[in-house]
MIMAR-820566 format. One record per atom (N, C-alpha, C): atom name; chain; x, y, z; residue number from 1. Coordinates in steps of 0.001 Angstrom, whole numbers. Layout:
! residues N
@atom->CA	chain->A	px->X	py->Y	pz->Z	n->NUM $
...
! end
This chain:
! residues 77
@atom->N	chain->A	px->10496	py->5132	pz->1759	n->1 $
@atom->CA	chain->A	px->10732	py->5722	pz->2800	n->1 $
@atom->C	chain->A	px->9636	py->5080	pz->4124	n->1 $
@atom->N	chain->A	px->9984	py->5467	pz->5225	n->2 $
@atom->CA	chain->A	px->9143	py->4509	pz->6235	n->2 $
@atom->C	chain->A	px->8888	py->6153	pz->7522	n->2 $
@atom->N	chain->A	px->7918	py->5721	pz->8045	n->3 $
@atom->CA	chain->A	px->7582	py->6897	pz->8785	n->3 $
@atom->C	chain->A	px->6817	py->5869	pz->9867	n->3 $
@atom->N	chain->A	px->6800	py->6226	pz->11213	n->4 $
@atom->CA	chain->A	px->6114	py->5844	pz->12197	n->4 $
@atom->C	chain->A	px->5105	py->6823	pz->12695	n->4 $
@atom->N	chain->A	px->4030	py->6068	pz->13050	n->5 $
@atom->CA	chain->A	px->2828	py->6928	pz->13162	n->5 $
@atom->C	chain->A	px->2157	py->6479	pz->14580	n->5 $
@atom->N	chain->A	px->1984	py->6958	pz->15289	n->6 $
@atom->CA	chain->A	px->768	py->6482	pz->17025	n->6 $
@atom->C	chain->A	px->-573	py->6840	pz->16524	n->6 $
@atom->N	chain->A	px->-950	py->5588	pz->16535	n->7 $
@atom->CA	chain->A	px->-2275	py->5075	pz->16282	n->7 $
@atom->C	chain->A	px->-3162	py->4589	pz->17052	n->7 $
@atom->N	chain->A	px->-2731	py->4722	pz->18624	n->8 $
@atom->CA	chain->A	px->-3308	py->4759	pz->19886	n->8 $
@atom->C	chain->A	px->-4798	py->5413	pz->20149	n->8 $
@atom->N	chain->A	px->-5125	py->6412	pz->19995	n->9 $
@atom->CA	chain->A	px->-6092	py->7176	pz->19748	n->9 $
@atom->C	chain->A	px->-7173	py->6486	pz->18643	n->9 $
@atom->N	chain->A	px->-6570	py->6531	pz->17766	n->10 $
@atom->CA	chain->A	px->-7497	py->5925	pz->16635	n->10 $
@atom->C	chain->A	px->-7882	py->4656	pz->16576	n->10 $
@atom->N	chain->A	px->-6874	py->4043	pz->17386	n->11 $
@atom->CA	chain->A	px->-7311	py->2701	pz->17503	n->11 $
@atom->C	chain->A	px->-9055	py->2140	pz->18482	n->11 $
@atom->N	chain->A	px->-8636	py->3411	pz->19478	n->12 $
@atom->CA	chain->A	px->-10020	py->3559	pz->20464	n->12 $
@atom->C	chain->A	px->-10728	py->4162	pz->20146	n->12 $
@atom->N	chain->A	px->-10546	py->4954	pz->19056	n->13 $
@atom->CA	chain->A	px->-11975	py->5619	pz->18361	n->13 $
@atom->C	chain->A	px->-12683	py->5065	pz->17715	n->13 $
@atom->N	chain->A	px->-11767	py->3872	pz->16952	n->14 $
@atom->CA	chain->A	px->-12344	py->2703	pz->15875	n->14 $
@atom->C	chain->A	px->-13403	py->1741	pz->17002	n->14 $
@atom->N	chain->A	px->-12732	py->1335	pz->17822	n->15 $
@atom->CA	chain->A	px->-13168	py->10	pz->18769	n->15 $
@atom->C	chain->A	px->-14531	py->797	pz->19168	n->15 $
@atom->N	chain->A	px->-14486	py->1928	pz->20135	n->16 $
@atom->CA	chain->A	px->-15919	py->2838	pz->20813	n->16 $
@atom->C	chain->A	px->-16741	py->2760	pz->19748	n->16 $
@atom->N	chain->A	px->-16515	py->3368	pz->18099	n->17 $
@atom->CA	chain->A	px->-17737	py->3157	pz->17087	n->17 $
@atom->C	chain->A	px->-17645	py->2129	pz->16265	n->17 $
@atom->N	chain->A	px->-16879	py->607	pz->16528	n->18 $
@atom->CA	chain->A	px->-17454	py->-329	pz->16445	n->18 $
@atom->C	chain->A	px->-18669	py->-892	pz->17416	n->18 $
@atom->N	chain->A	px->-18277	py->-487	pz->18443	n->19 $
@atom->CA	chain->A	px->-19220	py->-900	pz->19186	n->19 $
@atom->C	chain->A	px->-20643	py->-1064	pz->18941	n->19 $
@atom->N	chain->A	px->-21257	py->382	pz->18953	n->20 $
@atom->CA	chain->A	px->-22213	py->1081	pz->18378	n->20 $
@atom->C	chain->A	px->-22656	py->1393	pz->17050	n->20 $
@atom->N	chain->A	px->-21939	py->688	pz->16087	n->21 $
@atom->CA	chain->A	px->-22429	py->886	pz->14965	n->21 $
@atom->C	chain->A	px->-22457	py->-685	pz->14002	n->21 $
@atom->N	chain->A	px->-23937	py->-713	pz->13123	n->22 $
@atom->CA	chain->A	px->-23588	py->-2027	pz->12327	n->22 $
@atom->C	chain->A	px->-22842	py->-2184	pz->11129	n->22 $
@atom->N	chain->A	px->-22129	py->-1231	pz->11360	n->23 $
@atom->CA	chain->A	px->-21072	py->-1464	pz->9950	n->23 $
@atom->C	chain->A	px->-20044	py->-902	pz->10748	n->23 $
@atom->N	chain->A	px->-18590	py->-1985	pz->10285	n->24 $
@atom->CA	chain->A	px->-17390	py->-2126	pz->10976	n->24 $
@atom->C	chain->A	px->-16370	py->-1031	pz->10498	n->24 $
@atom->N	chain->A	px->-16089	py->-248	pz->11153	n->25 $
@atom->CA	chain->A	px->-14806	py->790	pz->9978	n->25 $
@atom->C	chain->A	px->-13660	py->148	pz->10054	n->25 $
@atom->N	chain->A	px->-12675	py->117	pz->9682	n->26 $
@atom->CA	chain->A	px->-11530	py->-340	pz->9169	n->26 $
@atom->C	chain->A	px->-10240	py->538	pz->9517	n->26 $
@atom->N	chain->A	px->-9029	py->592	pz->9712	n->27 $
@atom->CA	chain->A	px->-8016	py->1312	pz->9818	n->27 $
@atom->C	chain->A	px->-8026	py->2190	pz->8161	n->27 $
@atom->N	chain->A	px->-8389	py->1563	pz->7086	n->28 $
@atom->CA	chain->A	px->-8253	py->1993	pz->6046	n->28 $
@atom->C	chain->A	px->-9327	py->3107	pz->5811	n->28 $
@atom->N	chain->A	px->-10375	py->2647	pz->6506	n->29 $
@atom->CA	chain->A	px->-11378	py->3820	pz->6250	n->29 $
@atom->C	chain->A	px->-11073	py->5491	pz->6724	n->29 $
@atom->N	chain->A	px->-10393	py->5085	pz->7840	n->30 $
@atom->CA	chain->A	px->-9944	py->6636	pz->8445	n->30 $
@atom->C	chain->A	px->-8720	py->7002	pz->7652	n->30 $
@atom->N	chain->A	px->-7871	py->5811	pz->7143	n->31 $
@atom->CA	chain->A	px->-6879	py->6641	pz->6234	n->31 $
@atom->C	chain->A	px->-7529	py->7287	pz->4802	n->31 $
@atom->N	chain->A	px->-8409	py->7041	pz->4423	n->32 $
@atom->CA	chain->A	px->-8766	py->7205	pz->3202	n->32 $
@atom->C	chain->A	px->-9386	py->8507	pz->3685	n->32 $
@atom->N	chain->A	px->-9918	py->8834	pz->4758	n->33 $
@atom->CA	chain->A	px->-10981	py->9607	pz->5665	n->33 $
@atom->C	chain->A	px->-10016	py->10968	pz->5377	n->33 $
@atom->N	chain->A	px->-8994	py->10465	pz->5869	n->34 $
@atom->CA	chain->A	px->-7723	py->11702	pz->6021	n->34 $
@atom->C	chain->A	px->-7017	py->12310	pz->4779	n->34 $
@atom->N	chain->A	px->-6888	py->11578	pz->3811	n->35 $
@atom->CA	chain->A	px->-6219	py->11500	pz->2501	n->35 $
@atom->C	chain->A	px->-7199	py->12648	pz->1954	n->35 $
@atom->N	chain->A	px->-8630	py->12251	pz->2161	n->36 $
@atom->CA	chain->A	px->-9544	py->13148	pz->1146	n->36 $
@atom->C	chain->A	px->-9663	py->14432	pz->1791	n->36 $
@atom->N	chain->A	px->-9766	py->14328	pz->2772	n->37 $
@atom->CA	chain->A	px->-9845	py->15760	pz->4063	n->37 $
@atom->C	chain->A	px->-8385	py->16723	pz->3378	n->37 $
@atom->N	chain->A	px->-7237	py->15724	pz->3159	n->38 $
@atom->CA	chain->A	px->-6348	py->16612	pz->3055	n->38 $
@atom->C	chain->A	px->-5884	py->17251	pz->1422	n->38 $
@atom->N	chain->A	px->-6896	py->16275	pz->728	n->39 $
@atom->CA	chain->A	px->-6739	py->16373	pz->-544	n->39 $
@atom->C	chain->A	px->-7589	py->18053	pz->-1079	n->39 $
@atom->N	chain->A	px->-8810	py->18184	pz->-187	n->40 $
@atom->CA	chain->A	px->-9773	py->19381	pz->-163	n->40 $
@atom->C	chain->A	px->-8982	py->20223	pz->849	n->40 $
@atom->N	chain->A	px->-7949	py->20038	pz->1476	n->41 $
@atom->CA	chain->A	px->-7466	py->21486	pz->2074	n->41 $
@atom->C	chain->A	px->-6134	py->21930	pz->1456	n->41 $
@atom->N	chain->A	px->-5536	py->21049	pz->515	n->42 $
@atom->CA	chain->A	px->-4528	py->21258	pz->77	n->42 $
@atom->C	chain->A	px->-4644	py->20905	pz->-1512	n->42 $
@atom->N	chain->A	px->-5372	py->21982	pz->-2303	n->43 $
@atom->CA	chain->A	px->-5954	py->21453	pz->-3445	n->43 $
@atom->C	chain->A	px->-4704	py->21144	pz->-4482	n->43 $
@atom->N	chain->A	px->-3178	py->21215	pz->-4394	n->44 $
@atom->CA	chain->A	px->-1979	py->20984	pz->-5232	n->44 $
@atom->C	chain->A	px->-2058	py->19587	pz->-5014	n->44 $
@atom->N	chain->A	px->-2566	py->18863	pz->-4073	n->45 $
@atom->CA	chain->A	px->-2249	py->17447	pz->-3962	n->45 $
@atom->C	chain->A	px->-3267	py->16757	pz->-4414	n->45 $
@atom->N	chain->A	px->-4250	py->17486	pz->-4918	n->46 $
@atom->CA	chain->A	px->-5606	py->16824	pz->-6068	n->46 $
@atom->C	chain->A	px->-5034	py->17396	pz->-7359	n->46 $
@atom->N	chain->A	px->-3956	py->17222	pz->-8185	n->47 $
@atom->CA	chain->A	px->-4209	py->17868	pz->-9296	n->47 $
@atom->C	chain->A	px->-3405	py->16920	pz->-10273	n->47 $
@atom->N	chain->A	px->-3342	py->17123	pz->-11461	n->48 $
@atom->CA	chain->A	px->-2283	py->16253	pz->-12482	n->48 $
@atom->C	chain->A	px->-1873	py->17251	pz->-13319	n->48 $
@atom->N	chain->A	px->-353	py->17010	pz->-13809	n->49 $
@atom->CA	chain->A	px->565	py->18088	pz->-14879	n->49 $
@atom->C	chain->A	px->-11	py->17159	pz->-16253	n->49 $
@atom->N	chain->A	px->-773	py->18580	pz->-16745	n->50 $
@atom->CA	chain->A	px->-1468	py->18355	pz->-18143	n->50 $
@atom->C	chain->A	px->-578	py->18773	pz->-19580	n->50 $
@atom->N	chain->A	px->942	py->18851	pz->-19626	n->51 $
@atom->CA	chain->A	px->1748	py->18777	pz->-20670	n->51 $
@atom->C	chain->A	px->2375	py->20560	pz->-20273	n->51 $
@atom->N	chain->A	px->1264	py->21449	pz->-20111	n->52 $
@atom->CA	chain->A	px->1714	py->22461	pz->-20049	n->52 $
@atom->C	chain->A	px->1317	py->23642	pz->-19238	n->52 $
@atom->N	chain->A	px->220	py->22966	pz->-17957	n->53 $
@atom->CA	chain->A	px->-245	py->23634	pz->-16884	n->53 $
@atom->C	chain->A	px->-892	py->22226	pz->-16297	n->53 $
@atom->N	chain->A	px->-674	py->22834	pz->-15114	n->54 $
@atom->CA	chain->A	px->-1186	py->21774	pz->-13757	n->54 $
@atom->C	chain->A	px->-2789	py->22322	pz->-13615	n->54 $
@atom->N	chain->A	px->-3643	py->21181	pz->-13734	n->55 $
@atom->CA	chain->A	px->-5330	py->21039	pz->-13446	n->55 $
@atom->C	chain->A	px->-5404	py->20527	pz->-12050	n->55 $
@atom->N	chain->A	px->-6251	py->21558	pz->-11220	n->56 $
@atom->CA	chain->A	px->-6311	py->21343	pz->-9772	n->56 $
@atom->C	chain->A	px->-8567	py->20698	pz->-10005	n->56 $
@atom->N	chain->A	px->-8221	py->19745	pz->-9404	n->57 $
@atom->CA	chain->A	px->-9725	py->19035	pz->-9227	n->57 $
@atom->C	chain->A	px->-10720	py->19662	pz->-8308	n->57 $
@atom->N	chain->A	px->-11813	py->19884	pz->-8761	n->58 $
@atom->CA	chain->A	px->-12704	py->20192	pz->-7456	n->58 $
@atom->C	chain->A	px->-13491	py->19053	pz->-7061	n->58 $
@atom->N	chain->A	px->-13416	py->18119	pz->-7090	n->59 $
@atom->CA	chain->A	px->-13536	py->16359	pz->-6826	n->59 $
@atom->C	chain->A	px->-12959	py->15732	pz->-6247	n->59 $
@atom->N	chain->A	px->-12478	py->14918	pz->-5248	n->60 $
@atom->CA	chain->A	px->-11871	py->14256	pz->-4710	n->60 $
@atom->C	chain->A	px->-12014	py->12763	pz->-5147	n->60 $
@atom->N	chain->A	px->-11327	py->12120	pz->-5814	n->61 $
@atom->CA	chain->A	px->-12008	py->10610	pz->-6161	n->61 $
@atom->C	chain->A	px->-10558	py->9561	pz->-5640	n->61 $
@atom->N	chain->A	px->-10895	py->8652	pz->-4988	n->62 $
@atom->CA	chain->A	px->-9817	py->8117	pz->-4181	n->62 $
@atom->C	chain->A	px->-10317	py->6473	pz->-5118	n->62 $
@atom->N	chain->A	px->-9282	py->5757	pz->-5087	n->63 $
@atom->CA	chain->A	px->-9157	py->4195	pz->-5253	n->63 $
@atom->C	chain->A	px->-8574	py->3842	pz->-4950	n->63 $
@atom->N	chain->A	px->-9164	py->2341	pz->-4647	n->64 $
@atom->CA	chain->A	px->-8790	py->1665	pz->-2909	n->64 $
@atom->C	chain->A	px->-8407	py->0	pz->-3756	n->64 $
@atom->N	chain->A	px->-7560	py->-627	pz->-3583	n->65 $
@atom->CA	chain->A	px->-7172	py->-1921	pz->-3921	n->65 $
@atom->C	chain->A	px->-7881	py->-2867	pz->-2969	n->65 $
@atom->N	chain->A	px->-8397	py->-3941	pz->-3531	n->66 $
@atom->CA	chain->A	px->-9077	py->-4788	pz->-2435	n->66 $
@atom->C	chain->A	px->-9143	py->-6120	pz->-3371	n->66 $
@atom->N	chain->A	px->-8507	py->-7272	pz->-2715	n->67 $
@atom->CA	chain->A	px->-8375	py->-8686	pz->-3328	n->67 $
@atom->C	chain->A	px->-9579	py->-9370	pz->-2632	n->67 $
@atom->N	chain->A	px->-10327	py->-9984	pz->-3901	n->68 $
@atom->CA	chain->A	px->-11487	py->-10606	pz->-3737	n->68 $
@atom->C	chain->A	px->-11492	py->-12156	pz->-4118	n->68 $
@atom->N	chain->A	px->-12513	py->-12765	pz->-4273	n->69 $
@atom->CA	chain->A	px->-11966	py->-14167	pz->-4481	n->69 $
@atom->C	chain->A	px->-12133	py->-14134	pz->-6391	n->69 $
@atom->N	chain->A	px->-12897	py->-12861	pz->-6942	n->70 $
@atom->CA	chain->A	px->-13215	py->-12909	pz->-8223	n->70 $
@atom->C	chain->A	px->-12050	py->-12095	pz->-8741	n->70 $
@atom->N	chain->A	px->-10442	py->-11865	pz->-7881	n->71 $
@atom->CA	chain->A	px->-9545	py->-11164	pz->-8349	n->71 $
@atom->C	chain->A	px->-9478	py->-9718	pz->-7901	n->71 $
@atom->N	chain->A	px->-8719	py->-8496	pz->-7949	n->72 $
@atom->CA	chain->A	px->-8337	py->-7516	pz->-7454	n->72 $
@atom->C	chain->A	px->-9358	py->-6805	pz->-7999	n->72 $
@atom->N	chain->A	px->-10089	py->-6085	pz->-6750	n->73 $
@atom->CA	chain->A	px->-11152	py->-5147	pz->-7076	n->73 $
@atom->C	chain->A	px->-10362	py->-3701	pz->-6765	n->73 $
@atom->N	chain->A	px->-10776	py->-2822	pz->-7747	n->74 $
@atom->CA	chain->A	px->-10562	py->-1134	pz->-7274	n->74 $
@atom->C	chain->A	px->-11617	py->-159	pz->-7631	n->74 $
@atom->N	chain->A	px->-12056	py->47	pz->-6647	n->75 $
@atom->CA	chain->A	px->-13665	py->547	pz->-6906	n->75 $
@atom->C	chain->A	px->-13102	py->2360	pz->-6816	n->75 $
@atom->N	chain->A	px->-13389	py->2886	pz->-7477	n->76 $
@atom->CA	chain->A	px->-13414	py->4251	pz->-7305	n->76 $
@atom->C	chain->A	px->-14268	py->5191	pz->-6357	n->76 $
@atom->N	chain->A	px->-14004	py->5726	pz->-5024	n->77 $
@atom->CA	chain->A	px->-14723	py->5829	pz->-4050	n->77 $
@atom->C	chain->A	px->-15163	py->7540	pz->-3973	n->77 $
! end
C-alpha cells in the first residue's frame, strides 16, 4: 500500500518548535503522537483478538525500533 501525505505544515511546526526547544523533535515523534491519539479516539484500533473475544486496552503502549551501535533497540513508549 502507498499513500501520499502533505506534511508541509508539520515540517513548519517542527522547525518552529525546534528553534525554541533544547529537545529536538523528529517527524517520527509527531507520527507516534498522532497514532497514540488515534488509538485513544478509536479504541478498536487498540485491541487484540483473544481467541473467542476482542480485548480493548485502556492504555496505549507503542514500540519504536531504533538502530544503535549496540544493535536494534525497540523501547516501549
